[in-house]
C-alpha positions as CSV (number, residue, x, y, z in Angstrom):
1,M,-46.9,-1.2,-21.0
2,I,-46.9,-3.3,-24.0
3,G,-50.0,-5.1,-22.7
4,F,-51.6,-1.9,-22.3
5,I,-50.8,-0.8,-25.9
6,K,-51.8,-4.2,-27.3
7,K,-55.2,-3.5,-25.5
8,D,-55.9,-0.3,-26.9
9,L,-54.8,-1.6,-30.4
10,A,-57.3,-4.6,-30.0
11,V,-59.9,-2.3,-28.9
12,I,-59.7,0.0,-32.1
13,K,-58.9,-3.1,-34.3
14,S,-62.5,-2.8,-35.9
15,N,-62.1,0.6,-37.0
16,F,-58.7,0.0,-39.0
17,K,-61.1,-1.5,-41.9
18,L,-63.0,1.8,-41.6
19,L,-59.8,3.7,-41.6
20,G,-58.4,1.8,-44.7
21,V,-61.7,2.3,-46.7
22,L,-61.6,6.1,-46.0
23,I,-58.1,6.2,-47.0
24,V,-59.0,4.7,-50.7
25,I,-62.0,6.8,-50.7
26,Y,-60.3,10.0,-49.9
27,T,-57.5,9.2,-52.2
28,I,-59.9,8.7,-55.2
29,M,-61.4,12.0,-54.1
30,G,-57.6,13.5,-54.1
31,L,-57.0,12.1,-57.5
32,M,-60.2,13.7,-58.6
33,G,-59.2,17.1,-57.2
34,K,-62.2,17.3,-55.0
35,M,-60.3,16.8,-51.6
36,D,-57.2,17.6,-49.9
37,I,-56.4,14.6,-47.7
38,S,-53.6,16.1,-45.9
39,F,-55.9,17.1,-42.9
40,I,-58.7,14.5,-42.5
41,L,-56.8,11.2,-42.0
42,P,-54.3,12.0,-39.3
43,F,-57.2,13.8,-37.1
44,M,-59.3,10.7,-37.6
45,C,-56.5,8.9,-35.4
46,V,-57.4,11.0,-32.5
47,M,-61.2,10.4,-33.1
48,I,-60.8,6.6,-33.4
49,M,-58.6,6.5,-30.0
50,I,-61.5,8.5,-28.3
51,S,-63.9,5.7,-29.0
52,S,-61.5,3.3,-27.1
53,F,-62.3,5.5,-23.8
54,S,-66.1,4.7,-24.3
55,Y,-65.2,0.9,-24.6
56,D,-63.1,1.1,-21.6
57,N,-65.9,2.9,-19.6
58,Y,-68.4,0.4,-20.9
59,N,-66.3,-2.6,-19.9
60,K,-65.2,-1.2,-16.5
61,W,-61.5,-1.5,-17.8
62,D,-60.1,1.5,-15.5
63,A,-61.4,-0.3,-12.4
64,Y,-59.4,-3.3,-13.3
65,S,-56.5,-1.6,-14.7
66,I,-55.8,0.1,-11.6
67,S,-55.4,-3.3,-9.7
68,L,-52.3,-4.1,-12.1
69,P,-48.7,-3.1,-11.4
70,N,-48.3,0.6,-12.1
71,G,-51.8,0.3,-13.7
72,R,-53.0,3.7,-13.5
73,K,-49.7,5.2,-15.1
74,N,-49.6,2.7,-17.7
75,S,-53.1,3.0,-18.7
76,V,-52.8,6.9,-19.4
77,K,-49.2,6.3,-20.9
78,S,-50.5,3.6,-23.4
79,K,-53.4,5.8,-24.6
80,Y,-50.8,8.8,-25.5
81,I,-48.3,6.3,-27.0
82,T,-50.7,4.6,-29.3
83,T,-52.5,7.8,-30.4
84,I,-49.0,9.2,-31.2
85,L,-47.7,6.1,-32.8
86,M,-51.0,5.7,-35.2
87,T,-50.9,9.6,-36.0
88,F,-47.2,9.1,-37.3
89,I,-48.1,6.0,-39.2
90,V,-51.0,7.6,-40.8
91,T,-49.0,10.8,-41.5
92,I,-46.5,8.9,-43.4
93,I,-48.9,7.0,-45.4
94,T,-50.9,10.3,-46.0
95,T,-47.6,12.3,-47.1
96,I,-46.8,9.3,-49.7
97,L,-50.4,9.5,-50.9
98,S,-50.1,13.3,-51.0
99,F,-46.9,12.9,-53.3
100,I,-48.7,10.2,-55.7
101,I,-51.9,12.6,-56.0
102,S,-49.7,15.6,-56.8
103,Y,-47.7,13.9,-59.4
104,V,-50.8,12.3,-61.1
105,N,-52.7,15.6,-61.1
106,I,-50.2,18.0,-62.1
107,Q,-47.1,16.0,-63.1
108,S,-44.8,17.4,-60.4
109,I,-44.3,17.1,-56.7
110,N,-44.0,20.1,-54.6
111,Y,-42.1,18.2,-51.5
112,E,-41.8,21.4,-49.3
113,Q,-45.3,22.5,-49.6
114,I,-46.5,18.9,-48.8
115,L,-44.1,18.3,-46.2
116,V,-44.9,21.7,-44.3
117,T,-48.7,21.1,-44.6
118,M,-48.2,17.6,-42.9
119,F,-46.1,18.7,-40.2
120,G,-48.8,21.5,-39.6
121,T,-51.2,18.9,-39.5
122,V,-49.2,16.6,-37.0
123,F,-48.8,19.8,-34.8
124,G,-52.6,20.4,-35.0
125,T,-53.5,16.8,-34.2
126,L,-51.4,16.7,-31.2
127,L,-52.8,19.8,-30.1
128,V,-56.1,18.2,-30.3
129,L,-55.0,15.2,-28.4
130,T,-53.3,17.5,-25.5
131,I,-56.5,19.4,-25.0
132,M,-59.0,16.5,-25.1
133,Y,-57.6,13.8,-23.3
134,P,-57.1,15.5,-19.8
135,I,-60.8,16.7,-20.5
136,I,-62.0,13.2,-21.0
137,Y,-60.0,11.9,-18.0
138,K,-61.6,14.6,-15.9
139,F,-65.1,14.6,-17.2
140,G,-65.6,11.3,-19.2
141,V,-66.2,11.0,-23.1
142,E,-69.7,12.6,-23.3
143,K,-69.1,15.7,-21.1
144,A,-65.6,16.1,-22.8
145,R,-67.3,16.3,-26.0
146,I,-69.6,19.3,-24.8
147,C,-66.6,21.0,-23.3
148,I,-64.4,20.6,-26.4
149,F,-67.3,21.8,-28.4
150,L,-67.5,24.8,-26.1
151,L,-63.7,25.5,-25.9
152,V,-63.5,25.3,-29.9
153,F,-66.6,27.9,-30.3
154,G,-64.8,30.0,-27.9
155,I,-61.7,30.1,-29.7
156,V,-63.2,30.7,-32.8
157,I,-65.3,33.8,-31.1
158,I,-62.2,35.1,-29.5
159,G,-60.0,34.7,-32.9
160,S,-62.7,36.4,-34.9
161,L,-62.9,39.4,-32.3
162,L,-58.9,39.5,-32.3
163,A,-58.9,39.6,-36.2
164,N,-61.4,42.5,-36.4
165,Y,-60.2,44.6,-33.8
166,I,-56.6,44.1,-33.4
167,D,-53.9,44.4,-36.1
168,L,-52.0,41.2,-35.5
169,S,-49.3,42.1,-38.2
170,N,-48.0,44.9,-35.6
171,I,-47.9,42.2,-33.1
172,L,-46.3,39.4,-35.2
173,K,-43.8,41.8,-37.2
174,P,-41.1,41.9,-34.3
175,L,-41.3,38.0,-34.3
176,S,-40.6,37.7,-38.2
177,F,-37.0,36.8,-37.2
178,L,-38.3,33.6,-35.7
179,E,-39.4,32.3,-39.1
180,D,-36.2,30.5,-40.0
181,Y,-36.7,28.5,-36.6
182,L,-40.3,27.7,-36.8
183,I,-40.0,24.1,-37.3
184,I,-37.8,23.9,-34.3
185,I,-39.8,26.0,-32.1
186,L,-43.2,24.0,-33.2
187,I,-41.4,20.7,-32.5
188,V,-40.4,22.0,-28.9
189,V,-43.6,23.5,-28.1
190,A,-45.4,20.0,-29.2
191,I,-43.1,18.2,-27.0
192,I,-43.9,20.4,-24.2
193,M,-47.5,20.3,-24.8
194,V,-47.8,16.4,-25.0
195,Y,-45.6,16.2,-21.7
196,V,-47.8,18.6,-19.8
197,S,-51.1,17.0,-21.3
198,Y,-49.8,13.6,-20.2
199,K,-48.7,14.5,-16.5
200,T,-52.1,16.5,-16.2
201,S,-53.9,13.2,-17.4
202,E,-51.8,11.1,-15.1
203,K,-52.5,13.2,-12.3
204,I,-56.1,13.3,-12.9
205,F,-56.4,9.6,-13.2
206,S,-54.3,8.7,-10.3
207,K,-57.0,10.3,-7.9
208,K,-60.1,8.9,-9.7
209,E,-62.1,6.4,-7.8
210,F,-63.7,3.3,-9.1
């Protein structure tokens, strides 16, 4: 397992410099009040990890990995573990930078707002991960990008229709008592999402022929 994770990190190693440069650029833009860095950087971790799928495909890594002990399971597991670890590390860095930017710009730090925003970003990043990875394992990176575009486009259209024709406030009002438990609920939902996504990816990959 450790070997698989090291392989994934080695594959995306060249992207670390780019990520570092972007962190510096976005931080400067944040200090200038031109950008909120909370959302972009954690999502980039998933985008960077997606590039590792292309590398694996180009170098026929999957065909080799299945010959190793528990190769299929470890190959899938390492993708999820590496992506989640990178997301949390970058989120911690982004949170610290957000504190610094907030203090420099307004001489105060709204800890609660920043932490809630970062928590939402992590949840959103994990949501993207859980949707994208099974699709990539099923159809490959190129076809998955088209599927994801259509999926996002469909969600936006459906969301717009619901917002225009359905009064969501009447639906959400009975659920207002859950606000005090929102973070706990989201954590549980995130864990379930990742687990279901992982098992789905594992099942798809276990049946693939190379």
